[in-house]
LUMFI-147756 format. One line per field, with one value per residue (C-alpha): x, y, z; residue in three letters. Coordinates in steps of 0.02 Angstrom, whole numbers, plus 50000, padded with zeros to 5 digits. Layout:
N
X	X,...
Y	Y,...
Z	Z,...
res	ALA,...
//
This chain:
811
X	49091,49022,48959,48875,48793,48730,48655,48568,48496,48428,48357,48258,48194,48138,48045,47958,47909,47843,47738,47665,47634,47547,47420,47377,47231,47166,47197,47262,47166,47185,47288,47265,47378,47438,47491,47578,47673,47734,47793,47901,47977,48017,48103,48210,48262,48315,48415,48552,48686,48848,49010,49043,49143,49223,49327,49510,49572,49719,49692,49716,49667,49503,49456,49483,49394,49252,49235,49241,49111,49000,49007,48969,48816,48736,48574,48614,48515,48502,48394,48388,48327,48205,48153,48112,48016,47921,47901,47826,47700,47648,47618,47445,47436,47530,47632,47702,47741,47835,47937,47975,48020,48140,48223,48237,48298,48436,48492,48493,48600,48714,48730,48758,48905,48997,49093,49156,49212,49309,49392,49441,49519,49614,49680,49741,49843,49917,49957,50059,50158,50196,50256,50383,50447,50473,50584,50692,50707,50769,50895,50955,50970,51079,51197,51209,51245,51387,51462,51450,51539,51677,51690,51698,51842,51938,51912,51971,52133,52162,52130,52260,52389,52362,52378,52538,52602,52550,52633,52794,52786,52760,52901,53011,52949,52986,53160,53193,53133,53234,53388,53347,53320,53485,53572,53493,53531,53706,53727,53712,53859,53955,53953,54065,54226,54183,54142,54306,54402,54307,54338,54518,54544,54641,54531,54372,54285,54162,54070,54053,53895,53965,54001,53816,53767,53881,53804,53637,53698,53774,53609,53523,53652,53642,53452,53437,53558,53474,53309,53380,53488,53454,53578,53739,53879,53756,53815,54005,53949,53837,53989,54092,53963,53938,54129,54120,53976,54074,54228,54115,54033,54196,54255,54096,54129,54314,54268,54137,54236,54398,54303,54206,54373,54475,54348,54345,54537,54541,54405,54508,54668,54602,54507,54666,54582,54414,54287,54106,53991,53993,53956,54137,54182,54009,54077,54216,54090,53964,54035,54165,54040,53908,54038,54067,53893,53821,53936,53912,53724,53709,53799,53690,53531,53584,53632,53470,53362,53439,53463,53295,53313,53493,53593,53752,53683,53594,53767,53857,53725,53744,53930,53913,53793,53917,54067,53965,53897,54053,54149,54019,54015,54201,54195,54034,54042,54185,54125,53948,54013,54116,53977,53862,53994,54023,53840,53839,53976,53907,53732,53787,53638,53521,53434,53301,53426,53533,53393,53327,53509,53551,53399,53417,53592,53553,53397,53506,53635,53500,53425,53591,53645,53476,53490,53678,53632,53510,53641,53732,53580,53399,53344,53330,53443,53431,53617,53580,53451,53575,53705,53574,53517,53692,53712,53544,53586,53738,53628,53509,53653,53701,53532,53459,53575,53522,53338,53333,53416,53294,53187,53088,52918,52922,53089,53029,52861,52963,53077,52933,52855,53013,53019,52833,52790,52946,53025,52891,52741,52829,52992,52972,52795,52860,53013,52930,53043,53204,53187,53101,53252,53271,53081,53096,53246,53146,52991,53102,53169,52986,52937,53091,53042,52854,52906,53021,52885,52749,52881,52907,52729,52686,52829,52767,52583,52651,52770,52693,52506,52481,52621,52591,52580,52494,52580,52479,52468,52390,52251,52224,52050,51963,52112,52195,52044,52004,52184,52148,51994,52055,52198,52096,51982,52130,52203,52043,52049,52230,52350,52502,52412,52430,52605,52670,52828,52936,52869,52794,52615,52495,52432,52248,52162,52082,51950,51899,51755,51807,51760,51721,51688,51507,51409,51562,51677,51832,51773,51764,51908,52094,52164,52300,52351,52364,52206,52298,52405,52241,52212,52263,52436,52377,52248,52371,52500,52375,52308,52488,52545,52391,52419,52606,52557,52404,52491,52648,52588,52457,52275,52257,52416,52363,52186,52273,52385,52247,52139,52265,52305,52127,52098,52245,52194,52023,52084,52210,52061,51963,52097,52125,51937,51940,52099,52010,51853,51948,52030,51890,51706,51640,51557,51728,51787,51645,51656,51841,51805,51662,51772,51911,51797,51719,51888,51935,51779,51791,51975,51969,51824,51954,52038,51952,51976,51892,51966,51929,52022,51984,52082,52099,52125,52117,51983,52060,51901,51864,52048,52032,51880,51950,52104,52000,51903,52064,52113,51941,51961,52127,52058,52026,52193,52259,52091,52102,51920,51840,51817,52007,52026,52177,52079,51929,52053,52120,51950,51866,52012,52049,52046,51933,51974,51887,51873,51850,51802,51873,51811,51892,51780,51626,51708,51733,51551,51498,51607,51550,51358,51389,51480,51350,51203,51291,51326,51150,51084,51195,51163,50982,50980,51076,50965,50804,50868,50731,50591,50639,50653,50478,50416,50496,50394,50240,50268,50271,50113,50029,50091,50029,49862,49849,49898,49774,49639,49640,49602,49773,49712,49672,49841,49928,49845,49899,50079,50181,50297,50145,50079,50061,50192,50314,50289,50316,50482,50539,50487,50575,50732,50726,50718,50867,50962,50918,50982,51145,51190,51129,51242,51399,51338,51322,51495,51574,51485,51553,51724,51739,51649,51674,51535,51358,51279,51366,51318,51140,51130,51207,51093,50937,50903,50946,50820,50692,50722,50698,50534,50477,50511,50415,50267,50253,50244,50122,50009,50004,49972,49834,49755,49760,49774,49634,49644,49698,49840,49893,49902,50015,50121,50149,50200,50292,50221,50322,50335,50394,50525,50578,50596,50687,50818,50831,50861,50990,51079,51083,51158
Y	47627,47584,47424,47504,47626,47492,47401,47556,47588,47403,47416,47578,47500,47349,47444,47542,47387,47312,47461,47456,47270,47283,47397,47267,47202,47354,47488,47406,47285,47104,46981,46796,46656,46634,46822,46799,46649,46751,46886,46771,46699,46873,46909,46748,46795,46973,46913,46836,46979,46938,47023,47194,47202,47362,47276,47270,47092,47006,46874,46711,46797,46880,46705,46611,46734,46742,46547,46555,46696,46613,46446,46544,46641,46469,46440,46320,46162,46123,46131,46323,46328,46194,46286,46445,46342,46258,46426,46501,46359,46397,46588,46621,46802,46969,46944,46778,46854,47006,46892,46780,46931,46999,46828,46821,46995,46968,46810,46908,47049,46918,46837,46999,47056,46893,46924,47088,47014,46880,47009,47111,46960,46929,47109,47101,46945,47034,47186,47076,47001,47167,47231,47082,47122,47309,47254,47147,47285,47402,47277,47262,47448,47464,47340,47437,47593,47519,47448,47621,47702,47581,47600,47791,47771,47651,47754,47915,47828,47747,47920,48004,47870,47893,48076,48061,47941,48057,48200,48100,48056,48237,48293,48156,48204,48386,48344,48236,48366,48495,48392,48352,48544,48588,48450,48512,48692,48650,48545,48709,48787,48623,48630,48787,48696,48542,48649,48763,48598,48534,48704,48699,48525,48509,48356,48457,48443,48573,48454,48318,48274,48310,48496,48524,48449,48559,48712,48653,48633,48806,48880,48788,48853,49037,49030,48959,49082,49227,49171,49143,49307,49306,49161,49200,49243,49222,49368,49299,49129,49211,49310,49160,49052,49184,49186,49000,49021,49161,49045,48911,49021,49084,48908,48876,49034,48990,48826,48880,49029,48919,48780,48900,48997,48844,48779,48935,48930,48757,48794,48950,48862,48715,48839,48952,49078,49157,49056,49047,48924,48789,48599,48554,48673,48659,48536,48643,48781,48670,48495,48535,48653,48521,48399,48510,48567,48430,48447,48640,48624,48525,48667,48800,48713,48730,48910,48951,48878,48999,49156,49230,49207,49288,49414,49318,49174,49302,49394,49225,49178,49339,49324,49152,49221,49356,49244,49126,49259,49350,49196,49139,49321,49318,49152,49181,49360,49355,49191,49255,49413,49315,49192,49336,49420,49257,49246,49430,49387,49221,49294,49456,49543,49408,49509,49376,49236,49337,49374,49201,49130,49262,49233,49039,49058,49173,49066,48917,49003,49075,48902,48818,48961,48946,48762,48768,48893,48780,48645,48747,48837,48805,48989,49111,49268,49442,49433,49284,49388,49533,49409,49346,49525,49575,49429,49462,49647,49608,49524,49672,49801,49700,49679,49842,49935,49802,49828,50016,50013,49891,49977,49838,49815,49618,49609,49698,49599,49434,49485,49529,49369,49270,49371,49362,49186,49082,49161,49224,49113,48954,48953,49065,49002,48820,48856,48984,49054,48992,49121,49257,49381,49333,49371,49543,49585,49503,49608,49762,49705,49674,49854,49919,49820,49877,50058,50044,49952,50084,50223,50130,50099,50279,50325,50190,50262,50434,50388,50238,50269,50450,50509,50372,50446,50314,50260,50250,50060,50073,50171,50061,50005,49904,49849,49763,49665,49620,49543,49444,49384,49328,49245,49150,49096,49039,48949,48847,48797,48792,48818,48842,48980,49114,49159,49161,49087,49223,49204,49380,49402,49432,49617,49635,49750,49889,49920,49737,49689,49580,49393,49333,49162,49101,49097,49164,49036,49141,49162,48976,48906,48910,49084,49106,49276,49335,49428,49522,49601,49674,49773,49952,49974,50079,49952,49809,49906,49953,49780,49710,49843,49804,49613,49630,49746,49656,49521,49628,49781,49819,49828,50011,50062,49959,50042,50213,50160,50062,50212,50321,50189,50159,50351,50379,50228,50288,50464,50379,50283,50433,50521,50372,50364,50551,50520,50368,50478,50605,50479,50340,50337,50386,50214,50138,50252,50222,50035,50043,50137,50021,49870,49922,49990,49820,49739,49850,49813,49632,49617,49726,49625,49496,49614,49605,49789,49962,50068,50225,50344,50501,50656,50801,50973,51148,51262,51442,51525,51600,51659,51744,51837,51880,51953,52059,52118,52165,52272,52360,52397,52483,52617,52483,52398,52479,52492,52438,52389,52228,52277,52269,52219,52102,52017,51986,51925,51802,51743,51735,51686,51511,51382,51234,51053,50970,50783,50721,50541,50468,50303,50234,50091,50203,50313,50164,50120,50299,50315,50149,50196,50366,50300,50152,50277,50389,50245,50186,50357,50382,50211,50228,50398,50339,50182,50280,50447,50447,50401,50526,50666,50624,50613,50782,50862,50776,50855,51022,50995,50936,51097,51207,51120,51138,51316,51370,51252,51159,50978,50871,50772,50927,51000,50839,50813,50988,50943,50866,50770,50694,50614,50422,50405,50514,50414,50259,50320,50362,50194,50104,50207,50168,49978,49994,50092,49947,49822,49914,49966,49827,49685,49800,49850,49675,49629,49776,49732,49550,49615,49729,49645,49455,49414,49362,49410,49586,49612,49564,49682,49834,49793,49777,49956,50005,49870,49948,50119,50062,49974,50128,50240,50129,50112,50302,50308,50170,50255,50413,50317,50227,50376,50504,50404,50315,50130,50159,50272,50143,50009,50122,50177,49994,50033,49885,49816,49774,49596,49633,49755,49625,49493,49610,49647,49461,49417,49552,49501,49315,49383
Z	58968,58793,58860,59002,58879,58776,58921,58982,58815,58807,58978,58934,58782,58873,59003,58880,58786,58951,58986,58817,58833,59001,58921,58784,58879,58937,58809,58647,58528,58580,58483,58450,58503,58314,58316,58477,58404,58252,58372,58460,58302,58248,58421,58402,58231,58274,58423,58308,58270,58180,58224,58148,57987,58046,58167,58112,58126,58035,57895,58008,58174,58107,58027,58184,58295,58173,58181,58378,58386,58261,58357,58522,58433,58383,58476,58618,58622,58808,58958,58962,58783,58816,58979,58881,58752,58897,58992,58825,58825,59008,58983,59010,59060,59035,59188,59141,58970,59040,59156,59015,58903,59033,59043,58856,58839,58970,58873,58712,58772,58848,58684,58592,58700,58703,58539,58607,58765,58676,58555,58704,58785,58628,58610,58790,58752,58595,58699,58817,58684,58603,58766,58779,58603,58646,58796,58689,58555,58694,58751,58572,58552,58710,58643,58479,58576,58657,58495,58413,58554,58548,58349,58373,58491,58384,58227,58311,58368,58192,58103,58219,58180,57993,58001,58091,57962,57821,57903,57921,57731,57680,57775,57711,57530,57557,57619,57466,57348,57433,57412,57238,57198,57286,57184,57014,57048,57104,56946,56840,56938,56944,56753,56742,56787,56669,56515,56542,56542,56380,56290,56333,56272,56103,56064,56059,55885,55828,55712,55850,55933,56105,56048,56008,56176,56263,56173,56229,56408,56402,56352,56491,56623,56561,56554,56737,56813,56723,56797,56971,56990,57175,57203,57278,57149,57013,56910,56918,56860,56724,56662,56655,56568,56440,56413,56379,56256,56164,56154,56085,55961,55912,55877,55768,55664,55647,55581,55452,55394,55370,55284,55163,55124,55093,54983,54878,54875,54811,54674,54621,54621,54510,54393,54364,54242,54248,54132,54111,54210,54081,54103,54117,54263,54350,54474,54531,54575,54659,54690,54823,54920,54925,54992,55143,55172,55283,55419,55426,55410,55564,55660,55575,55616,55800,55779,55689,55821,55948,55828,55873,56065,56087,55995,56007,55902,55780,55756,55731,55602,55508,55503,55431,55298,55258,55244,55133,55014,55008,54959,54829,54756,54745,54653,54543,54492,54372,54304,54273,54198,54081,54030,53988,53890,53800,53759,53692,53578,53515,53478,53404,53317,53373,53515,53549,53562,53675,53793,53794,53829,53951,54054,54041,54105,54254,54304,54315,54409,54538,54554,54589,54713,54804,54822,54874,55012,55085,55087,55216,55303,55341,55348,55204,55212,55138,55102,54977,54900,54880,54796,54672,54634,54598,54478,54394,54374,54280,54152,54167,54134,53974,53909,53935,53809,53687,53720,53713,53542,53458,53332,53258,53341,53303,53389,53544,53550,53533,53682,53778,53747,53793,53953,54001,53942,53942,54092,54214,54179,54131,54233,54377,54426,54424,54537,54643,54783,54691,54561,54665,54639,54460,54442,54502,54385,54236,54277,54268,54093,54043,54096,53994,53840,53857,53872,53719,53629,53662,53616,53453,53418,53439,53326,53198,53205,53175,53034,52944,52978,53005,52892,52762,52578,52469,52310,52149,52160,52341,52262,52109,52151,52094,51978,52125,52171,51994,51980,52143,52087,51913,51993,52109,51972,51863,52012,52028,51839,51810,51949,51831,51725,51858,51798,51620,51559,51621,51798,51800,51849,51707,51712,51685,51567,51672,51534,51528,51636,51784,51767,51946,52007,52007,52171,52274,52217,52251,52432,52463,52345,52386,52387,52251,52327,52503,52542,52672,52539,52458,52611,52623,52683,52844,52896,52879,52975,53107,53138,53139,53264,53376,53369,53418,53564,53627,53734,53772,53863,54005,53959,54000,53899,53751,53749,53729,53592,53503,53513,53436,53299,53247,53240,53131,53017,52999,52941,52824,52746,52733,52645,52523,52498,52439,52332,52242,52218,52123,52003,51997,52022,52184,52200,52205,52335,52444,52426,52465,52623,52670,52629,52750,52886,52893,52896,53042,53139,53111,53164,53324,53383,53436,53557,53721,53767,53747,53617,53719,53824,53923,53873,54002,53934,53994,53937,53913,53855,54029,54043,53881,53924,54089,54006,53887,54041,54128,53982,53987,54176,54176,54295,54427,54417,54576,54671,54853,54867,54819,54639,54598,54417,54448,54584,54472,54338,54452,54516,54342,54229,54306,54163,54173,54156,54016,53997,53821,53793,53637,53573,53412,53405,53403,53278,53155,53180,53146,52990,52928,52951,52868,52714,52698,52701,52572,52461,52465,52439,52280,52210,52229,52153,51997,51972,51984,51907,51765,51875,52021,51896,51825,52008,52047,51893,51961,52131,52055,51969,52127,52223,52084,52083,52274,52268,52123,52180,52016,51971,51956,51814,51715,51745,51705,51536,51484,51524,51374,51499,51576,51422,51413,51282,51372,51535,51446,51371,51548,51610,51464,51496,51684,51641,51529,51667,51790,51668,51632,51810,51925,51861,51874,52047,52111,52043,52118,52290,52274,52215,52359,52496,52458,52580,52528,52686,52690,52506,52542,52688,52583,52435,52523,52561,52376,52324,52442,52381,52193,52240,52336,52184,52066,52190,52197,52008,52006,52123,52017,51857,51934,52007,51870,51706,51612,51576,51407,51460,51594,51465,51356,51496,51558,51719,51803,51968,52118,52083,51910,51980,52111,51973,51856,51993,52033,51843,51821,51986,51917,51753
res	UNK,UNK,UNK,UNK,UNK,UNK,UNK,UNK,UNK,UNK,UNK,UNK,UNK,UNK,UNK,UNK,UNK,UNK,UNK,UNK,UNK,UNK,UNK,UNK,UNK,UNK,UNK,UNK,UNK,UNK,UNK,UNK,UNK,UNK,UNK,UNK,UNK,UNK,UNK,UNK,UNK,UNK,UNK,UNK,UNK,UNK,UNK,UNK,UNK,UNK,UNK,UNK,UNK,UNK,UNK,UNK,UNK,UNK,UNK,UNK,UNK,UNK,UNK,UNK,UNK,UNK,UNK,UNK,UNK,UNK,UNK,UNK,UNK,UNK,UNK,UNK,UNK,UNK,UNK,UNK,UNK,UNK,UNK,UNK,UNK,UNK,UNK,UNK,UNK,UNK,UNK,UNK,UNK,UNK,UNK,UNK,UNK,UNK,UNK,UNK,UNK,UNK,UNK,UNK,UNK,UNK,UNK,UNK,UNK,UNK,UNK,UNK,UNK,UNK,UNK,UNK,UNK,UNK,UNK,UNK,UNK,UNK,UNK,UNK,UNK,UNK,UNK,UNK,UNK,UNK,UNK,UNK,UNK,UNK,UNK,UNK,UNK,UNK,UNK,UNK,UNK,UNK,UNK,UNK,UNK,UNK,UNK,UNK,UNK,UNK,UNK,UNK,UNK,UNK,UNK,UNK,UNK,UNK,UNK,UNK,UNK,UNK,UNK,UNK,UNK,UNK,UNK,UNK,UNK,UNK,UNK,UNK,UNK,UNK,UNK,UNK,UNK,UNK,UNK,UNK,UNK,UNK,UNK,UNK,UNK,UNK,UNK,UNK,UNK,UNK,UNK,UNK,UNK,UNK,UNK,UNK,UNK,UNK,UNK,UNK,UNK,UNK,UNK,UNK,UNK,UNK,UNK,UNK,UNK,UNK,UNK,UNK,UNK,UNK,UNK,UNK,UNK,UNK,UNK,UNK,UNK,UNK,UNK,UNK,UNK,UNK,UNK,UNK,UNK,UNK,UNK,UNK,UNK,UNK,UNK,UNK,UNK,UNK,UNK,UNK,UNK,UNK,UNK,UNK,UNK,UNK,UNK,UNK,UNK,UNK,UNK,UNK,UNK,UNK,UNK,UNK,UNK,UNK,UNK,UNK,UNK,UNK,UNK,UNK,UNK,UNK,UNK,UNK,UNK,UNK,UNK,UNK,UNK,UNK,UNK,UNK,UNK,UNK,UNK,UNK,UNK,UNK,UNK,UNK,UNK,UNK,UNK,UNK,UNK,UNK,UNK,UNK,UNK,UNK,UNK,UNK,UNK,UNK,UNK,UNK,UNK,UNK,UNK,UNK,UNK,UNK,UNK,UNK,UNK,UNK,UNK,UNK,UNK,UNK,UNK,UNK,UNK,UNK,UNK,UNK,UNK,UNK,UNK,UNK,UNK,UNK,UNK,UNK,UNK,UNK,UNK,UNK,UNK,UNK,UNK,UNK,UNK,UNK,UNK,UNK,UNK,UNK,UNK,UNK,UNK,UNK,UNK,UNK,UNK,UNK,UNK,UNK,UNK,UNK,UNK,UNK,UNK,UNK,UNK,UNK,UNK,UNK,UNK,UNK,UNK,UNK,UNK,UNK,UNK,UNK,UNK,UNK,UNK,UNK,UNK,UNK,UNK,UNK,UNK,UNK,UNK,UNK,UNK,UNK,UNK,UNK,UNK,UNK,UNK,UNK,UNK,UNK,UNK,UNK,UNK,UNK,UNK,UNK,UNK,UNK,UNK,UNK,UNK,UNK,UNK,UNK,UNK,UNK,UNK,UNK,UNK,UNK,UNK,UNK,UNK,UNK,UNK,UNK,UNK,UNK,UNK,UNK,UNK,UNK,UNK,UNK,UNK,UNK,UNK,UNK,UNK,UNK,UNK,UNK,UNK,UNK,UNK,UNK,UNK,UNK,UNK,UNK,UNK,UNK,UNK,UNK,UNK,UNK,UNK,UNK,UNK,UNK,UNK,UNK,UNK,UNK,UNK,UNK,UNK,UNK,UNK,UNK,UNK,UNK,UNK,UNK,UNK,UNK,UNK,UNK,UNK,UNK,UNK,UNK,UNK,UNK,UNK,UNK,UNK,UNK,UNK,UNK,UNK,UNK,UNK,UNK,UNK,UNK,UNK,UNK,UNK,UNK,UNK,UNK,UNK,UNK,UNK,UNK,UNK,UNK,UNK,UNK,UNK,UNK,UNK,UNK,UNK,UNK,UNK,UNK,UNK,UNK,UNK,UNK,UNK,UNK,UNK,UNK,UNK,UNK,UNK,UNK,UNK,UNK,UNK,UNK,UNK,UNK,UNK,UNK,UNK,UNK,UNK,UNK,UNK,UNK,UNK,UNK,UNK,UNK,UNK,UNK,UNK,UNK,UNK,UNK,UNK,UNK,UNK,UNK,UNK,UNK,UNK,UNK,UNK,UNK,UNK,UNK,UNK,UNK,UNK,UNK,UNK,UNK,UNK,UNK,UNK,UNK,UNK,UNK,UNK,UNK,UNK,UNK,UNK,UNK,UNK,UNK,UNK,UNK,UNK,UNK,UNK,UNK,UNK,UNK,UNK,UNK,UNK,UNK,UNK,UNK,UNK,UNK,UNK,UNK,UNK,UNK,UNK,UNK,UNK,UNK,UNK,UNK,UNK,UNK,UNK,UNK,UNK,UNK,UNK,UNK,UNK,UNK,UNK,UNK,UNK,UNK,UNK,UNK,UNK,UNK,UNK,UNK,UNK,UNK,UNK,UNK,UNK,UNK,UNK,UNK,UNK,UNK,UNK,UNK,UNK,UNK,UNK,UNK,UNK,UNK,UNK,UNK,UNK,UNK,UNK,UNK,UNK,UNK,UNK,UNK,UNK,UNK,UNK,UNK,UNK,UNK,UNK,UNK,UNK,UNK,UNK,UNK,UNK,UNK,UNK,UNK,UNK,UNK,UNK,UNK,UNK,UNK,UNK,UNK,UNK,UNK,UNK,UNK,UNK,UNK,UNK,UNK,UNK,UNK,UNK,UNK,UNK,UNK,UNK,UNK,UNK,UNK,UNK,UNK,UNK,UNK,UNK,UNK,UNK,UNK,UNK,UNK,UNK,UNK,UNK,UNK,UNK,UNK,UNK,UNK,UNK,UNK,UNK,UNK,UNK,UNK,UNK,UNK,UNK,UNK,UNK,UNK,UNK,UNK,UNK,UNK,UNK,UNK,UNK,UNK,UNK,UNK,UNK,UNK,UNK,UNK,UNK,UNK,UNK,UNK,UNK,UNK,UNK,UNK,UNK,UNK,UNK,UNK,UNK,UNK,UNK,UNK,UNK,UNK,UNK,UNK,UNK,UNK,UNK,UNK,UNK,UNK,UNK,UNK,UNK,UNK,UNK,UNK,UNK,UNK,UNK,UNK,UNK,UNK,UNK,UNK,UNK,UNK,UNK,UNK,UNK,UNK,UNK,UNK,UNK,UNK,UNK,UNK,UNK,UNK,UNK,UNK,UNK,UNK,UNK,UNK,UNK,UNK,UNK,UNK,UNK,UNK,UNK,UNK,UNK,UNK,UNK,UNK,UNK
//
């Protein structure tokens, strides 16, 4: 159809062209022969058309086809071509040209359609080949269908056979399992007769391996029957198995009890009389028991493994524990009691030695008993703890009367140290569970010792600190310090000159000025006397008491006792200070108090506690006021309304709880601060007494001048005391006073305080007060006196006063 369409299009075009060419001669412009030749050449060139590139051809096939088509499209050199050329030469008019053009057009169309016809022919050949191939493929598919059907048939038959075989195997396995299950279940029932025969056999040994295996099998049989109670006659078999188990456990108990009792009898028979646990008889008490322990322990391990599961085994284990503990108690109690009594007689009045030896003895017994128990058993028992507790309390009952009759704090502190450090911290912590019961009893003894120690400390505070009455020698200050200083100085120069030929200490002359080592040599040199002996007795006793208590009692208890001791010590120091002030100079009394308060503050700093307590008390002031109100409301005592006097009394008269915080450390600091301020004030006043008297008179003149509106200078010149000569006399007297009082003051500071830094701290405000007084006088002289008067007065400057104080200090 497409070829027919192309042919029709080409014919219509040719007719149109012919119509137009027929009109060339008549209507169109004429052309020359040369133009005609060019037209023909163009027509010939346009007639060659190659094969379209859109045609889908294979690589080889397309190439071959293109070669054939190209060969066919080549212009043929032959008679027809020559004829067309010859005819072209013969054309003389339009009709000949049209005839020739039709022939050329027909030939061109044939040439153009030739490649398509060739391609169509080849496509037909290919279609035939493809059809043959399809027929072969259909035949192969038919063969495959037949093979698949036969394979399905064979597979179905094979699967059915395999399933049948598997079913037979499963049935066989089930039957075998049923047979084995029946055999296993019947084996538990069959064990009944065999076990009965073995238990009745005279050759049965409890310590043999077969007996333990029989116990295991008995447990298995009983457990199986209990889990399968639906079996026929299961209860009968269960009861008989339990009977066999009871017989076996009875044999075990009989063997263990007989072994332990026979061992105890052999020990008692060889020992004869009751003696303490010494090295010689140690083997009798422990050697034989350890020899028989391994065989019993093997049995006990089996019993212990089953004790948590059944009550029968638990009861048997408790009975064995009871037998062991009772026999060991029967054997040990008299020996331990005799050993403790022997120690008590040996040490006599040596309480510390008795406590140490008794605790060492009981700790060893507890360790040995604990270890021996675990030679027989593997699980701890409360009955063993009860045995050890009874042995330890025998020591406690012996030591407690000794402890509560100890009156010396040193002894109580040493006993507490033995119990806490040597026993609890060193021995109990190393051994751990072996001495757990012993640790409980020791802790109870520690509490008794601490209670006794606190009681004795409070009595000591009341009697030896609060109730202390100082002897004349205790208040001999500064004589005691002078003796100590001279002894130290002589020891540095000649150690043999401290004592005279008679061996008595040389007594110093109280009126003689003490000669102190230069630059604090007494502080740095070797002490010829014990400096603690120079402390006031209550200070020494307080610090000694606290040092004994610090590591022996609980921190909270120590804080309360320490607060009470410090408070009483401060009161005793204040009393001693007042006593010294009555017989000696007030400066000695104040330095005495400063010295010992500094000692207290320095020494208590080593205690890592708060010296404070909170005291609860009842405030009865409201109750007292309510009672007075009740007496004034007698008319309303029996009133039935809300204003009943008794009701108001009960509501308003409830006492209040008052908390009082007592801090002895702060009390020491406050006392020290107060006495230092008082000392500084008094010493400053004594050193500057002439100047301060003069300044006070100046103040009176200044007040009068301000009051009467007079000039200060005029009033001063009228006063005899304000003349330059009189003021000069006062300044000279003040200088002499400084020269006479500063060296003894510094010597007293060195004598009492014996510390350069403390002396400097205490002397610095005195020096500042002296400088301030001189500065005030210097300002008045500079402001109200003439240059000539100032020269007469000769008021020292600040630098001169400082130099004077330094020179006097060096002297």
